Biotite code that builds the C-alpha atoms (Angstrom):
import biotite.structure as struc

atoms = struc.array([
    struc.Atom([0.126, -35.506, 22.962], chain_id="A", res_id=1, res_name="MET", atom_name="CA", element="C"),
    struc.Atom([3.601, -34.625, 23.932], chain_id="A", res_id=2, res_name="LYS", atom_name="CA", element="C"),
    struc.Atom([6.232, -34.313, 21.284], chain_id="A", res_id=3, res_name="ILE", atom_name="CA", element="C"),
    struc.Atom([9.783, -34.335, 22.374], chain_id="A", res_id=4, res_name="SER", atom_name="CA", element="C"),
    struc.Atom([12.244, -31.525, 21.510], chain_id="A", res_id=5, res_name="SER", atom_name="CA", element="C"),
    struc.Atom([14.433, -33.881, 19.437], chain_id="A", res_id=6, res_name="ILE", atom_name="CA", element="C"),
    struc.Atom([11.461, -34.991, 17.211], chain_id="A", res_id=7, res_name="ALA", atom_name="CA", element="C"),
    struc.Atom([10.435, -31.326, 16.824], chain_id="A", res_id=8, res_name="LYS", atom_name="CA", element="C"),
    struc.Atom([13.917, -30.295, 15.751], chain_id="A", res_id=9, res_name="SER", atom_name="CA", element="C"),
    struc.Atom([14.450, -33.137, 13.343], chain_id="A", res_id=10, res_name="LEU", atom_name="CA", element="C"),
    struc.Atom([11.108, -32.299, 11.499], chain_id="A", res_id=11, res_name="ILE", atom_name="CA", element="C"),
    struc.Atom([12.086, -28.688, 11.440], chain_id="A", res_id=12, res_name="ALA", atom_name="CA", element="C"),
    struc.Atom([15.507, -29.450, 10.072], chain_id="A", res_id=13, res_name="GLY", atom_name="CA", element="C"),
    struc.Atom([14.069, -31.665, 7.291], chain_id="A", res_id=14, res_name="VAL", atom_name="CA", element="C"),
    struc.Atom([11.469, -28.956, 6.488], chain_id="A", res_id=15, res_name="SER", atom_name="CA", element="C"),
    struc.Atom([14.058, -26.196, 6.342], chain_id="A", res_id=16, res_name="ALA", atom_name="CA", element="C"),
    struc.Atom([16.518, -28.289, 4.397], chain_id="A", res_id=17, res_name="GLY", atom_name="CA", element="C"),
    struc.Atom([13.989, -29.417, 1.806], chain_id="A", res_id=18, res_name="SER", atom_name="CA", element="C"),
    struc.Atom([12.696, -25.942, 1.304], chain_id="A", res_id=19, res_name="ALA", atom_name="CA", element="C"),
    struc.Atom([16.255, -24.686, 0.682], chain_id="A", res_id=20, res_name="ALA", atom_name="CA", element="C"),
    struc.Atom([17.078, -27.646, -1.505], chain_id="A", res_id=21, res_name="ALA", atom_name="CA", element="C"),
    struc.Atom([14.040, -27.105, -3.707], chain_id="A", res_id=22, res_name="VAL", atom_name="CA", element="C"),
    struc.Atom([14.871, -23.462, -4.151], chain_id="A", res_id=23, res_name="THR", atom_name="CA", element="C"),
    struc.Atom([18.500, -24.199, -4.819], chain_id="A", res_id=24, res_name="ALA", atom_name="CA", element="C"),
    struc.Atom([17.918, -26.745, -7.521], chain_id="A", res_id=25, res_name="VAL", atom_name="CA", element="C"),
    struc.Atom([15.443, -24.593, -9.564], chain_id="A", res_id=26, res_name="GLN", atom_name="CA", element="C"),
    struc.Atom([18.076, -24.109, -12.191], chain_id="A", res_id=27, res_name="ASP", atom_name="CA", element="C"),
    struc.Atom([19.123, -27.774, -12.207], chain_id="A", res_id=28, res_name="SER", atom_name="CA", element="C"),
    struc.Atom([22.564, -26.965, -10.798], chain_id="A", res_id=29, res_name="VAL", atom_name="CA", element="C"),
    struc.Atom([23.623, -27.189, -7.137], chain_id="A", res_id=30, res_name="LEU", atom_name="CA", element="C"),
    struc.Atom([26.592, -24.916, -6.412], chain_id="A", res_id=31, res_name="THR", atom_name="CA", element="C"),
    struc.Atom([28.751, -24.986, -3.304], chain_id="A", res_id=32, res_name="THR", atom_name="CA", element="C"),
    struc.Atom([27.119, -21.864, -1.978], chain_id="A", res_id=33, res_name="GLY", atom_name="CA", element="C"),
    struc.Atom([23.745, -23.387, -2.357], chain_id="A", res_id=34, res_name="GLU", atom_name="CA", element="C"),
    struc.Atom([24.933, -26.437, -0.568], chain_id="A", res_id=35, res_name="GLY", atom_name="CA", element="C"),
    struc.Atom([26.238, -24.401, 2.316], chain_id="A", res_id=36, res_name="VAL", atom_name="CA", element="C"),
    struc.Atom([22.881, -22.677, 2.491], chain_id="A", res_id=37, res_name="THR", atom_name="CA", element="C"),
    struc.Atom([21.055, -25.909, 2.861], chain_id="A", res_id=38, res_name="ILE", atom_name="CA", element="C"),
    struc.Atom([23.303, -27.151, 5.557], chain_id="A", res_id=39, res_name="VAL", atom_name="CA", element="C"),
    struc.Atom([23.074, -23.882, 7.542], chain_id="A", res_id=40, res_name="LEU", atom_name="CA", element="C"),
    struc.Atom([19.264, -24.012, 7.129], chain_id="A", res_id=41, res_name="ALA", atom_name="CA", element="C"),
    struc.Atom([19.053, -27.444, 8.644], chain_id="A", res_id=42, res_name="VAL", atom_name="CA", element="C"),
    struc.Atom([21.456, -26.660, 11.392], chain_id="A", res_id=43, res_name="LEU", atom_name="CA", element="C"),
    struc.Atom([19.761, -23.399, 12.331], chain_id="A", res_id=44, res_name="GLY", atom_name="CA", element="C"),
    struc.Atom([16.472, -25.100, 12.385], chain_id="A", res_id=45, res_name="ALA", atom_name="CA", element="C"),
    struc.Atom([17.680, -27.816, 14.589], chain_id="A", res_id=46, res_name="TRP", atom_name="CA", element="C"),
    struc.Atom([19.375, -25.479, 17.007], chain_id="A", res_id=47, res_name="GLY", atom_name="CA", element="C"),
    struc.Atom([16.620, -22.943, 17.288], chain_id="A", res_id=48, res_name="ILE", atom_name="CA", element="C"),
    struc.Atom([13.844, -25.503, 17.575], chain_id="A", res_id=49, res_name="THR", atom_name="CA", element="C"),
    struc.Atom([15.605, -27.582, 20.234], chain_id="A", res_id=50, res_name="TYR", atom_name="CA", element="C"),
    struc.Atom([16.531, -24.454, 22.232], chain_id="A", res_id=51, res_name="ALA", atom_name="CA", element="C"),
    struc.Atom([13.065, -22.927, 22.428], chain_id="A", res_id=52, res_name="VAL", atom_name="CA", element="C"),
    struc.Atom([10.855, -24.654, 25.057], chain_id="A", res_id=53, res_name="PRO", atom_name="CA", element="C"),
    struc.Atom([7.186, -25.499, 24.512], chain_id="A", res_id=54, res_name="ASN", atom_name="CA", element="C"),
    struc.Atom([4.645, -23.174, 26.003], chain_id="A", res_id=55, res_name="ARG", atom_name="CA", element="C"),
    struc.Atom([3.518, -24.590, 29.431], chain_id="A", res_id=56, res_name="PRO", atom_name="CA", element="C"),
    struc.Atom([-0.065, -25.866, 29.608], chain_id="A", res_id=57, res_name="LYS", atom_name="CA", element="C"),
    struc.Atom([-2.523, -23.426, 31.309], chain_id="A", res_id=58, res_name="THR", atom_name="CA", element="C"),
    struc.Atom([-5.680, -24.524, 33.110], chain_id="A", res_id=59, res_name="ASP", atom_name="CA", element="C"),
    struc.Atom([-8.682, -22.925, 31.594], chain_id="A", res_id=60, res_name="ALA", atom_name="CA", element="C"),
])
């Protein structure tokens, strides 16, 4: 199965954003700094996942 780079980066962004959001709202308050952290986690995951290529298949 071949998964596109865009699909992988979207899933990575959702995962990173949700992990940061869950951590941020542990005290039932979302501050501006925590919001910025969530946004940076999503953007970072999108960029890194999209930029790193898949490992090429090798014949065994």
